[in-house]
Structures are given as C-alpha cells and as structure tokens.
PAZADREN-12761 format. One record per atom (N, C-alpha, C): residue in one letter; x negated, y, z negated. Coordinates in steps of 0.05 Angstrom, whole numbers, padded with zeros to 5 digits, always signed. Example, Ala and Ser with C-alpha at 12.3 -4.5 7.8 and 13.67 -1.06 7.14 Angstrom:
BEGIN
A-00264-00114-00156A-00246-00090-00156A-00264-00066-00156S-00257-00045-00142S-00273-00021-00143S-00258+00001-00157
***
This chain:
BEGIN
M-02228+01850-02179M-02203+01842-02192M-02180+01856-02178S-02159+01841-02171S-02137+01854-02157S-02119+01868-02177E-02106+01890-02168E-02089+01905-02186E-02064+01890-02192P-02052+01893-02216P-02028+01879-02222P-02005+01888-02204R-01987+01870-02197R-01965+01877-02180R-01946+01896-02195T-01941+01919-02184T-01922+01938-02194T-01900+01943-02174R-01879+01957-02183R-01857+01963-02165R-01868+01978-02141G-01887+01997-02145G-01898+02012-02123G-01913+01995-02104S-01930+01976-02114S-01945+01959-02097S-01928+01940-02081E-01906+01930-02094E-01888+01913-02080E-01873+01928-02058S-01867+01953-02063S-01853+01970-02043S-01872+01974-02019T-01897+01980-02025T-01916+01984-02003T-01919+01959-01987R-01920+01936-02000R-01923+01911-01987R-01899+01905-01968E-01875+01911-01978E-01851+01907-01962E-01851+01925-01938V-01859+01950-01941V-01860+01969-01919V-01879+01959-01897I-01902+01948-01905I-01921+01938-01886I-01909+01914-01871V-01896+01896-01886V-01883+01873-01873V-01862+01881-01853E-01844+01900-01862E-01822+01909-01844E-01834+01922-01819T-01854+01938-01823T-01866+01952-01800T-01879+01932-01781A-01893+01913-01792A-01906+01893-01775A-01886+01877-01759L-01864+01868-01772L-01844+01853-01757L-01832+01869-01735R-01827+01895-01740R-01815+01912-01719R-01835+01915-01696L-01860+01920-01702L-01880+01923-01680L-01884+01897-01665F-01883+01874-01679F-01886+01848-01666F-01863+01845-01646R-01839+01853-01655R-01816+01850-01637R-01818+01869-01613E-01827+01893-01618E-01828+01914-01596E-01852+01910-01577R-01875+01903-01588R-01900+01902-01572R-01910+01874-01568G-01901+01855-01584G-01913+01829-01583G-01934+01825-01603F-01939+01801-01611F-01959+01796-01632F-01987+01803-01624D-01995+01795-01599D-02022+01800-01590D-02029+01829-01587A-02009+01845-01578A-02014+01874-01573A-02013+01891-01598T-02004+01880-01620T-02002+01895-01644T-02027+01892-01661T-02039+01914-01669T-02063+01913-01685T-02057+01921-01714M-02074+01913-01732M-02071+01921-01760M-02073+01952-01763R-02089+01964-01746R-02090+01993-01747R-02063+02006-01740A-02050+01995-01719A-02024+02005-01711A-02003+02001-01733I-02005+01978-01745I-01986+01972-01767I-01990+01991-01790A-02015+01996-01797A-02021+02015-01819A-02011+02043-01813A-02016+02052-01788A-02008+02079-01780A-01977+02082-01781E-01963+02062-01771E-01934+02063-01770E-01922+02061-01799A-01936+02047-01816A-01927+02043-01844A-01934+02066-01862G-01952+02084-01851G-01960+02107-01867G-01980+02101-01889V-01996+02080-01884V-02017+02073-01904V-02044+02072-01889S-02065+02072-01904S-02092+02070-01892S-02096+02042-01882V-02115+02039-01863V-02122+02012-01854V-02132+01995-01877G-02149+02007-01894G-02159+01992-01917G-02137+01983-01935N-02117+02000-01939N-02094+01992-01956N-02079+01969-01943A-02075+01970-01917A-02061+01948-01903A-02076+01922-01907Y-02103+01923-01904Y-02119+01899-01908Y-02120+01890-01937Y-02116+01909-01955Y-02115+01901-01984Y-02092+01882-01989Y-02069+01887-01976Y-02045+01871-01981Y-02045+01846-01962F-02056+01849-01938F-02055+01827-01919F-02082+01826-01904E-02096+01804-01906E-02122+01802-01895E-02122+01800-01864S-02099+01795-01852S-02097+01792-01823S-02068+01793-01814K-02065+01794-01788K-02037+01793-01777K-02025+01766-01783E-02041+01745-01784E-02030+01719-01790E-02018+01718-01818A-02031+01732-01837A-02021+01733-01864A-01994+01747-01865L-01990+01766-01847L-01964+01779-01846L-01942+01760-01836I-01949+01743-01817I-01930+01723-01808I-01924+01703-01831Q-01944+01696-01846Q-01938+01678-01869Q-01920+01692-01889A-01922+01718-01892A-01904+01733-01909A-01876+01732-01898Y-01873+01733-01871Y-01847+01730-01859Y-01836+01703-01864Y-01852+01682-01861Y-01843+01655-01867Y-01832+01653-01896D-01847+01664-01915D-01839+01663-01943D-01813+01678-01947R-01810+01701-01934R-01785+01717-01937R-01762+01702-01925A-01765+01691-01901A-01743+01676-01888A-01735+01652-01905Q-01755+01639-01917Q-01749+01616-01934Q-01733+01624-01959T-01741+01646-01971T-01726+01656-01995T-01697+01663-01988E-01693+01676-01965E-01667+01683-01956E-01650+01658-01951H-01662+01638-01940H-01648+01613-01935H-01640+01599-01961E-01658+01598-01980E-01652+01586-02006E-01628+01600-02019E-01629+01627-02019E-01607+01642-02031E-01580+01637-02017A-01581+01635-01991A-01557+01631-01975A-01545+01604-01980C-01561+01584-01987C-01552+01557-01991C-01544+01551-02020R-01550+01569-02038R-01547+01563-02067R-01518+01555-02074E-01499+01571-02066E-01471+01565-02073E-01461+01539-02061L-01468+01534-02036L-01460+01510-02023L-01471+01485-02037L-01496+01486-02043L-01509+01462-02056L-01500+01458-02084A-01490+01479-02097A-01480+01477-02124A-01452+01465-02126S-01437+01466-02104S-01409+01458-02105S-01402+01434-02087E-01416+01431-02065E-01409+01410-02045E-01425+01384-02052R-01412+01361-02050R-01425+01336-02056R-01426+01317-02032S-01413+01323-02010S-01415+01307-01986S-01441+01311-01972F-01456+01290-01965F-01481+01292-01952F-01479+01308-01926A-01459+01300-01909A-01456+01313-01883A-01450+01343-01887A-01432+01350-01905A-01425+01378-01909A-01449+01394-01920R-01465+01382-01937R-01489+01395-01948R-01509+01400-01926L-01514+01379-01910L-01534+01382-01888L-01525+01402-01868S-01500+01400-01859S-01489+01419-01839S-01490+01447-01850G-01482+01451-01875G-01482+01478-01886G-01510+01490-01887V-01529+01474-01895V-01557+01484-01897V-01568+01492-01870L-01563+01475-01850L-01572+01481-01823L-01558+01506-01812R-01532+01508-01816R-01517+01531-01806R-01526+01557-01820E-01532+01555-01846E-01541+01579-01860E-01568+01588-01850W-01585+01568-01842W-01611+01576-01831W-01607+01592-01805V-01589+01583-01788V-01584+01598-01763V-01574+01626-01769R-01556+01627-01788R-01543+01653-01795R-01564+01673-01805V-01580+01665-01825V-01599+01684-01837V-01622+01690-01818S-01627+01672-01799S-01649+01677-01780S-01641+01694-01756D-01615+01699-01753D-01606+01714-01730D-01620+01741-01726P-01626+01757-01746P-01640+01782-01741P-01668+01778-01730Y-01679+01755-01733Y-01706+01750-01724Y-01707+01734-01697H-01685+01731-01685H-01684+01714-01661H-01701+01725-01639E-01698+01750-01633E-01714+01763-01612E-01744+01761-01618F-01751+01765-01643F-01779+01763-01651F-01789+01734-01647A-01773+01715-01655A-01781+01686-01654A-01786+01678-01625V-01770+01688-01607V-01773+01681-01578V-01801+01690-01568K-01809+01714-01576K-01835+01725-01567K-01858+01712-01582F-01853+01704-01607F-01875+01694-01624F-01879+01664-01621F-01860+01650-01611F-01860+01620-01612F-01885+01608-01600K-01896+01620-01579K-01919+01608-01566K-01943+01605-01585H-01944+01622-01605H-01966+01620-01625H-01960+01598-01644A-01935+01597-01654A-01927+01577-01674A-01928+01549-01662A-01925+01547-01635A-01924+01521-01622A-01951+01509-01618E-01973+01524-01621E-02000+01514-01617E-02007+01497-01641P-02014+01471-01637P-02020+01453-01659P-02042+01463-01678T-02063+01477-01667T-02085+01485-01683T-02082+01513-01694N-02060+01526-01688N-02056+01554-01697N-02048+01554-01726P-02060+01571-01743P-02052+01572-01771P-02023+01580-01775L-02011+01591-01754L-01983+01600-01756L-01963+01577-01750S-01974+01554-01742S-01957+01531-01738S-01943+01523-01764P-01917+01516-01763P-01904+01507-01788P-01916+01481-01800F-01933+01468-01784F-01946+01443-01793F-01974+01449-01805S-01984+01474-01804S-02011+01480-01812S-02013+01480-01843S-02038+01478-01852S-02043+01480-01881S-02035+01507-01892Q-02039+01528-01875Q-02033+01555-01884Q-02003+01559-01888S-01987+01544-01873S-01958+01546-01876S-01946+01527-01897S-01964+01513-01911S-01956+01493-01931S-01936+01503-01951P-01939+01527-01963P-01920+01536-01984P-01891+01538-01973A-01889+01551-01949A-01862+01554-01938A-01851+01527-01929R-01868+01509-01919R-01859+01483-01910R-01850+01466-01934E-01865+01467-01956E-01857+01451-01979E-01831+01462-01992A-01828+01489-01991A-01803+01501-02001A-01779+01493-01984S-01784+01491-01958S-01762+01483-01940S-01755+01453-01945I-01775+01436-01947I-01770+01408-01953I-01755+01405-01979A-01761+01423-01998A-01747+01422-02024A-01717+01427-02021I-01709+01443-02002I-01681+01448-01998I-01668+01422-01988Y-01681+01408-01970Y-01670+01383-01960Y-01671+01361-01981R-01690+01363-01999R-01690+01344-02022R-01665+01349-02039D-01658+01374-02042D-01634+01381-02057D-01609+01371-02042V-01609+01373-02016V-01587+01363-02000V-01583+01334-02006V-01604+01318-02007V-01603+01289-02011V-01596+01283-02040E-01610+01294-02059E-01606+01287-02087E-01580+01296-02098G-01568+01317-02087G-01542+01326-02096G-01519+01313-02082S-01525+01295-02064S-01503+01282-02049S-01492+01257-02065R-01466+01253-02063R-01454+01230-02076R-01454+01205-02058D-01462+01209-02033D-01460+01187-02013D-01481+01165-02019K-01474+01141-02013K-01492+01118-02017K-01512+01117-01994M-01537+01111-02000M-01557+01107-01980M-01579+01090-01991D-01595+01078-01974D-01618+01062-01982D-01637+01078-02000A-01646+01066-02022A-01662+01080-02041A-01689+01089-02029E-01701+01072-02013E-01727+01080-02001E-01723+01102-01980L-01701+01100-01966L-01695+01121-01946L-01690+01148-01960R-01677+01146-01983R-01671+01171-01998R-01697+01186-02005E-01719+01170-02011E-01744+01183-02017E-01756+01197-01993E-01753+01184-01969E-01765+01195-01945E-01748+01216-01931L-01722+01216-01937L-01703+01232-01922L-01709+01262-01922P-01716+01274-01945P-01720+01304-01944P-01740+01313-01922E-01763+01299-01920E-01782+01307-01899E-01771+01301-01871L-01757+01279-01868L-01745+01273-01842L-01725+01294-01834L-01709+01303-01853L-01689+01324-01848L-01703+01350-01841W-01725+01355-01854W-01741+01380-01846W-01751+01378-01818L-01760+01354-01810L-01768+01350-01782L-01745+01354-01763L-01721+01345-01771L-01697+01349-01755L-01693+01379-01752S-01696+01394-01774S-01692+01423-01773S-01712+01437-01755M-01736+01426-01753M-01756+01437-01734M-01746+01434-01705G-01733+01411-01700G-01721+01408-01673G-01699+01428-01668M-01684+01434-01689M-01663+01454-01687M-01675+01482-01681V-01697+01487-01695V-01711+01513-01691V-01720+01516-01662L-01731+01495-01651L-01740+01496-01623L-01716+01501-01604F-01694+01488-01609F-01670+01492-01593F-01660+01521-01596W-01660+01531-01621W-01651+01558-01627W-01668+01579-01613V-01694+01575-01612V-01712+01594-01599V-01704+01598-01570H-01696+01577-01557H-01689+01578-01529H-01659+01582-01524D-01644+01586-01545D-01615+01589-01542D-01608+01618-01535T-01597+01622-01511T-01589+01648-01502T-01559+01652-01503S-01544+01633-01515S-01515+01636-01516S-01507+01657-01536P-01484+01670-01533P-01475+01691-01551P-01474+01681-01580G-01488+01695-01598G-01487+01686-01626G-01500+01659-01631C-01516+01650-01612C-01528+01623-01614C-01508+01601-01619Q-01486+01603-01605Q-01464+01584-01608Q-01473+01555-01600R-01491+01553-01581R-01500+01527-01573R-01515+01513-01596T-01530+01529-01611T-01544+01517-01634T-01524+01507-01655Y-01504+01523-01660Y-01483+01514-01679Y-01469+01489-01669R-01466+01487-01643R-01453+01463-01632R-01472+01439-01634L-01498+01444-01631L-01517+01422-01635L-01515+01411-01663I-01513+01429-01683I-01511+01420-01710I-01485+01404-01714E-01464+01414-01701E-01437+01401-01704E-01437+01373-01693V-01452+01367-01672V-01452+01341-01660V-01474+01323-01672T-01495+01335-01683T-01518+01319-01693T-01513+01309-01721V-01503+01326-01738V-01500+01318-01767V-01483+01293-01770P-01460+01290-01757P-01445+01265-01760P-01460+01240-01753L-01478+01242-01733L-01494+01219-01725L-01514+01213-01747V-01527+01233-01758V-01546+01229-01780V-01532+01217-01804D-01509+01228-01810D-01492+01219-01833D-01485+01190-01830R-01478+01182-01806R-01470+01154-01801R-01494+01135-01804L-01517+01143-01794L-01540+01126-01796L-01549+01124-01825V-01549+01146-01840V-01556+01145-01868V-01537+01129-01884G-01511+01131-01877G-01491+01116-01891G-01493+01086-01887L-01502+01078-01864L-01505+01050-01858L-01531+01037-01870S-01549+01054-01878S-01576+01045-01886S-01575+01027-01911H-01554+01029-01928H-01554+01013-01952H-01540+00986-01948L-01528+00982-01924L-01514+00957-01919L-01534+00934-01916P-01528+00910-01928P-01547+00888-01927P-01558+00881-01900G-01541+00881-01880G-01549+00873-01853G-01568+00893-01840L-01569+00917-01850L-01585+00938-01837L-01609+00947-01854R-01612+00935-01877R-01635+00943-01895R-01661+00936-01882G-01662+00914-01868G-01688+00907-01854G-01696+00927-01834I-01677+00937-01818I-01682+00958-01798I-01691+00983-01812T-01678+00990-01834T-01685+01014-01849T-01714+01012-01859K-01722+00988-01870K-01749+00985-01880K-01769+00987-01857D-01762+00975-01834D-01780+00977-01811D-01784+01006-01803F-01763+01021-01803F-01764+01049-01796F-01782+01065-01815I-01778+01060-01841I-01794+01073-01861I-01824+01066-01859A-01829+01040-01853A-01857+01031-01849A-01870+01046-01825A-01854+01050-01804A-01864+01064-01781A-01870+01093-01788V-01853+01105-01804V-01858+01133-01813V-01884+01135-01829H-01888+01116-01847H-01912+01115-01863H-01937+01112-01845E-01935+01095-01825E-01958+01091-01807E-01965+01116-01791L-01944+01129-01781L-01949+01153-01765L-01959+01176-01782R-01952+01176-01807R-01961+01197-01825R-01990+01194-01834A-01999+01169-01834A-02026+01163-01845A-02048+01174-01827
***
C-alpha cells in the first residue's frame, strides 16, 4: 500500500524532479542514472524509485508539470477573449513563454521524444494524460470562441490544433533565434491562415470540402 501524499512527500517528489531535469540538461538523458539523481537530490536510490519507477517516469512528470503551467498561463486569456484567432495565438504564445526555461533541455532530449516507439513520445500511450490535457486546452479555445465554423469541424478541431502545436514544438526545438523570436513569428503568420480556413468552413460552397477533409482525418486516424 502506498503512503498517503503529504506535504513532505510532495516536497521530496519535487526535489527529485528538479534534480533530474537539471542533470538531464547538464549531462544528457542517456548519461544520467537514477543513482546519480538520487545522490544529487539527497535521497536513497530506493526512495527515488519509490516516487519514480524509471527515468522515463521523471520525463512524464515533466510533461505533467509543463502542461499544468501552460493551463495556468492561459486561464485569464481564455476567460476573457472570445476571438478564435486571439485565443489560439495567445495559447500558442503562452506555451512558448512558459517552455522557455526548458528550451536547452528540449534540444538535448528531443531525439528520444521523436522516436515513434519511445514511451516518451507525445503520441505514446504513456503520454496520454498530458496529451489529453493539452487537447482539452484547444477544446476550450474552440468552444469559447464566438466565431462561426462548421459544426463537424468544431468537433475535430481541438485535436487538429494540438497537432498544429506539435509542429510548433518541432520548430521551437530547432529555433536558435534570440528569445525564440522565429517561433513567435511562425505563430504570427500561421494563426491568421488557420483562422481564415476555419472561418470559411461554414460557408455553403465550402462545406463539401470541409466534409471531405474530416472524412480523410477519420480514415487516417482509424
């Protein structure tokens, strides 16, 4: 039976996560062992494994933390803004902003997350909680928007916007511009295009194209 979560246990857990992320940045994921993480965190190896069964579990904890920070950063925007474009742009920009401290780590770590069969991939079953939480933000972007759009597309759009965000993440990982300004510029030029396409989706002459697109999405997902 696992012990109930207390303030002390949560503190120990956070220390282990912080230590692991620092060592991953400094030494790389492959070169960092659970023993090294435990020693740096000032806990026993057994205690480290009590909280996290593997290094991969520590990365999942990072995913969860980053997702929570993103949700908190977007809360005010999503509560007040009703324009689809402004909501989407704001959510993407907030992701870049809150992820900035992890940029160096992401650059070193990306080769693991990019492997299709790796449990650390954002598409893996192990990453499902963070992925679903992220899709939920984009669902909020869509449902809280006052803009008109095709009803079927509205249902599919949150996951499609999450896939768009994954493309942004890939660009961001390789962005060496000061303050990741190129990524912000990518958001600036991409969101109006998405907004225009979504806005046109409800027009009678384009509903057939929209339905064909949605059918293709369903087929690829199956």
